[in-house]
C-alpha positions in Angstrom: 0.0 0.0 0.0 1.5 3.4 -1.0 1.1 6.7 0.8 -1.5 8.0 -1.6 -3.6 4.9 -1.3 -3.6 5.1 2.5 -4.5 8.8 2.4 -7.6 7.9 0.1 -8.7 5.3 2.6 -8.5 7.8 5.4 -10.6 10.3 3.4 -13.2 7.7 2.6 -13.3 6.5 6.2 -14.2 10.0 7.4 -16.9 10.2 4.8 -18.4 6.8 5.8 -18.4 7.7 9.5 -19.9 11.2 9.1 -23.1 11.4 11.1 -24.4 14.6 9.4 -23.5 14.4 5.7 -24.6 11.4 3.6 -22.4 10.8 0.6 -23.3 9.3 -2.8 -20.6 7.7 -4.8 -20.4 10.8 -6.9 -19.9 12.8 -3.7 -17.1 10.5 -2.6 -15.2 10.9 -5.9 -15.5 14.7 -5.6 -14.4 14.7 -1.9 -11.4 12.5 -2.6 -10.3 14.7 -5.5 -10.7 17.8 -3.4 -8.6 16.4 -0.6 -6.0 14.9 -3.0 -5.7 18.0 -5.2 -1.9 18.2 -4.7 -1.4 14.5 -5.7 -3.2 14.5 -9.1 -6.6 13.5 -10.3 -8.3 10.4 -8.8 -10.5 8.4 -11.2 -13.9 6.9 -10.6 -12.4 3.5 -11.1 -9.8 4.1 -8.4 -12.3 5.2 -5.8 -14.5 2.2 -6.7 -11.4 -0.1 -6.2 -10.6 1.6 -2.9 -14.1 0.9 -1.5 -13.9 -2.7 -2.7 -10.5 -3.1 -0.9 -11.9 -1.6 2.3 -14.9 -3.9 2.3 -12.7 -7.0 1.8 -9.8 -6.1 4.1 -11.2 -3.9 6.8 -14.4 -5.8 7.3 -16.5 -2.6 7.2 -20.3 -2.7 6.8 -22.6 0.0 5.2 -26.0 0.9 6.5 -28.3 -1.1 4.2 -31.2 1.2 4.8 -29.3 4.0 3.0 -28.6 1.8 0.0 -32.1 1.2 -1.1 -34.0 3.0 -3.8 -32.7 5.3 -6.6 -30.2 7.2 -4.4 -27.4 5.1 -2.9 -25.6 6.5 0.2 -22.4 5.3 1.8 -22.3 5.4 5.6 -21.1 2.9 8.2 -23.7 0.7 9.8 -21.9 1.3 13.1 -20.8 5.0 13.2 -18.4 4.3 16.1 -16.4 1.9 14.0 -13.6 3.3 11.7 -10.6 1.6 10.1 -8.4 3.4 12.7 -10.1 1.6 15.5 -9.9 -1.9 14.1 -7.6 -4.4 15.9 -5.1 -6.3 13.8 -6.0 -9.9 12.9 -4.0 -13.1 13.3 -2.5 -12.9 9.8 -1.3 -9.3 10.4 0.2 -10.4 13.7 2.1 -13.2 12.0 3.4 -10.7 9.4 4.6 -8.4 12.1 6.3 -11.2 13.9 8.2 -12.2 10.7 9.3 -8.6 10.1 10.5 -8.1 13.7 12.2 -11.4 13.8 14.4 -10.3 10.9 15.1 -6.9 12.4 15.9 -8.4 15.8 18.7 -10.5 14.2 20.4 -7.4 12.9 23.2 -5.7 14.9 25.1 -2.5 14.2 22.8 -0.9 11.6 22.0 2.5 12.9 19.0 3.0 10.5 17.2 0.3 12.6 17.9 2.0 16.0 14.2 2.5 16.5 13.8 -1.3 16.6 15.6 -1.5 20.0 12.9 0.7 21.4 10.0 -1.1 19.8 11.0 -4.7 20.2 10.3 -5.0 23.9 6.6 -4.4 23.2 6.6 -7.4 20.9 8.9 -9.6 23.0 6.1 -11.8 24.3 5.2 -12.7 20.7 8.7 -13.2 19.5 10.7 -14.8 22.2 14.5 -14.4 22.5 16.4 -14.4 19.2 20.2 -14.5 18.7 21.6 -12.0 16.3 22.8 -13.6 13.0 23.6 -10.4 11.0 26.1 -7.7 12.0 27.0 -4.5 10.1 30.2 -2.6 10.6 30.1 0.8 12.2 32.6 3.1 13.9 32.6 5.0 17.2 31.4 8.1 15.4 28.0 6.6 14.4 26.0 8.6 17.0 27.5 11.9 15.7 26.9 10.9 12.1 23.3 10.2 12.8 22.8 13.6 14.4 24.6 15.5 11.7 22.8 13.6 9.0 19.4 14.7 10.3 20.6 18.3 10.7 22.2 18.5 7.2 19.3 16.6 5.6 16.9 19.2 7.1 19.0 22.0 5.9 19.0 20.7 2.3 15.3 20.0 2.2 14.3 23.3 3.8 17.1 25.3 2.1 18.9 26.6 5.1 22.3 28.3 5.2 24.7 26.9 7.7 27.7 28.2 9.7 30.0 25.2 10.1 33.1 24.9 12.3 35.4 22.5 10.4 38.9 21.2 10.6 40.4 19.2 7.7 43.5 17.0 8.1 45.8 19.6 6.5 45.4 22.4 9.1 46.2 22.6 12.8 43.2 24.8 13.8 39.5 24.6 12.9 37.9 27.3 10.8 34.3 28.5 10.0 32.6 28.0 6.6 29.3 29.7 5.5 27.8 26.7 3.7 24.8 26.0 1.5 24.3 22.2 1.6 23.1 20.4 -1.5 23.9 16.7 -1.4 24.9 13.9 1.1 27.0 10.9 0.1 28.4 7.9 1.9 31.7 6.3 0.8 33.8 3.7 2.5 31.9 4.0 5.8 32.4 7.8 5.9 29.7 10.4 5.2 30.2 13.7 3.3 28.1 16.7 2.4 28.7 18.8 -0.7 27.6 22.3 -1.2 28.5 25.9 -1.8 31.3 27.5 0.1 30.0 31.0 0.2 33.4 32.7 0.6 35.2 30.8 -2.2 32.1 30.5 -4.5 32.8 26.8 -5.1 29.5 25.0 -5.1 31.0 21.5 -5.0 32.8 22.0 -1.7 33.2 18.7 0.2 33.0 18.4 4.0 33.4 15.1 5.9 31.0 14.6 8.7 33.7 13.4 11.1 35.6 16.7 10.7 32.6 18.9 11.6 32.8 20.4 15.1 29.8 22.7 15.2 26.8 23.4 13.0 24.4 26.4 13.3 21.7 27.8 11.0 22.3 31.3 9.7 18.9 32.9 10.0 19.8 36.0 8.1 21.4 34.2 5.1 19.6 33.6 1.8 20.0 30.1 0.5 21.5 29.8 -3.0 20.2 26.7 -4.8 22.2 24.6 -7.2 21.3 23.2 -10.6 23.8 20.3 -10.5 22.5 16.8 -11.1 24.6 15.1 -8.4 23.9 11.4 -8.9 23.2 11.3 -12.7 25.9 13.8 -13.7 28.5 14.9 -11.1 29.1 11.5 -9.6 28.4 9.4 -12.6 32.0 8.8 -13.5 33.5 9.2 -10.0 34.6 6.5 -7.5 34.3 8.0 -4.1 33.6 11.7 -3.5 36.5 13.6 -5.0 36.2 15.3 -8.4 38.7 18.0 -9.3 37.5 21.1 -11.1 37.3 20.7 -14.9 38.4 17.0 -14.5 37.4 14.7 -17.4 37.0 11.0 -17.2 39.6 8.7 -18.7 39.7 5.1 -19.8 41.7 3.1 -17.3 42.8 -0.3 -18.6 43.8 -3.0 -16.1 45.3 -6.4 -16.4 44.7 -9.2 -13.9 44.6 -13.0 -13.5 41.3 -14.9 -14.1 40.9 -15.8 -10.5 41.2 -12.2 -9.2 38.9 -11.0 -12.0 36.2 -13.3 -10.7 36.3 -11.4 -7.5 36.5 -8.0 -9.2 33.5 -8.7 -11.5 31.4 -9.9 -8.5 31.7 -6.3 -7.2 32.7 -4.0 -10.0 34.5 -0.8 -8.9 32.4 1.3 -11.3 29.3 0.9 -13.5 31.4 1.5 -16.6 33.4 -1.7 -16.0 33.9 -3.6 -19.2 35.9 -6.7 -20.0 38.2 -6.3 -23.1 39.8 -9.6 -23.5 40.7 -12.9 -21.8 43.6 -15.1 -22.9 46.0 -17.5 -21.3 44.6 -16.9 -17.8 45.0 -13.1 -18.1 42.0 -10.7 -18.2 42.1 -7.1 -19.4 39.2 -4.8 -18.4 38.6 -1.1 -18.4 36.6 1.7 -16.7 35.8 5.2 -17.8 36.3 7.2 -14.6 37.8 10.4 -13.1 41.3 9.8 -11.7 41.3 10.6 -8.0 42.7 9.3 -4.7 39.8 7.0 -4.0 40.3 5.2 -7.3 44.1 5.0 -6.6 43.5 3.5 -3.2 41.0 0.9 -4.5 43.5 -0.3 -7.1 46.4 -0.3 -4.6 44.3 -2.6 -2.4 44.7 -5.4 -4.9 48.4 -5.3 -4.5 50.3 -7.5 -7.1 47.1 -9.1 -8.4 46.5 -6.3 -10.9 48.5 -4.1 -13.2 47.3 -0.7 -14.6 48.2 -0.5 -18.3 46.7 2.9 -19.2 46.9 5.8 -18.7 50.7 5.5 -18.4 51.2 8.5 -16.0 48.5 7.0 -13.7 50.2 3.6 -13.9 53.5 5.3 -13.0 51.9 7.0 -10.0 50.8 3.6 -8.7 54.3 2.2 -9.3 55.8 5.0 -7.2 53.4 4.3 -4.4 54.5 0.6 -4.3 58.2 1.7 -4.5 57.7 4.1 -1.5 55.8 1.4 0.4 58.6 -1.1 -0.2 61.2 1.4 1.0 59.6 1.3 4.5 60.4 -2.4 4.9 
């Protein structure tokens, strides 16, 4: 059941339980469309299907005395009975139990934090269950959750922020007047991108774990962005770093057939394409922006891969391995 469908049921429920006004089917269609004006037109067929669904699933009854003769009215037989007062049936209880049994077996996923507060109310139905799924999280999870909600609210409601921030390159934190546009997670870290008002760069990148303070600037006017973040800005990016005026490049990589099976099970980028496979060697390519995140991903494969092109990027990886070797 989607949100619009549920809203229509609530509108019809109020009409059916109205003790003063009697509604014909035509009246119901009109009322639903008046209440749902911001969600588009609702057809006669849809309203008819909604009433049928409510009769079959909510066990409602209409006053038969009002449904005789030429004019047919819709009103509950028992005006004290509405769909909001109905108790859940055995089948619904079983479905709830199944859903909560799954959630109860999940540990470490902050998005399901509300489950911890809700589960005790269902414990007599569920019994004790041992967790069988665990998600990785770090000690900053609680801060991330708070910042996420504040930044999400600022984006949706177009609020200008004053952020106290300290990146790894400076010794002291500094303040940024920031217009947030987009939130992205990568490698278990969260980032927000937006306009740095002082520099004028609208793709400024701030890591959640480097934010010390966040306040709303009530006097500031929010400047919106026309950037299509997912479909355009990040389309050819691994991670969150995209340099100004950077263009994607074809990165060709050679690996052995066994390593390739692992890589292809979780491609580094959507543009992943196998070029050839011969004598146990596989060559594949990606069309991506060259950045530190891509470099780190490739370095993690160690000697199992070799970058063939671009040559300068391959040399950069070679230098990284040489520097690493010099430490041992």
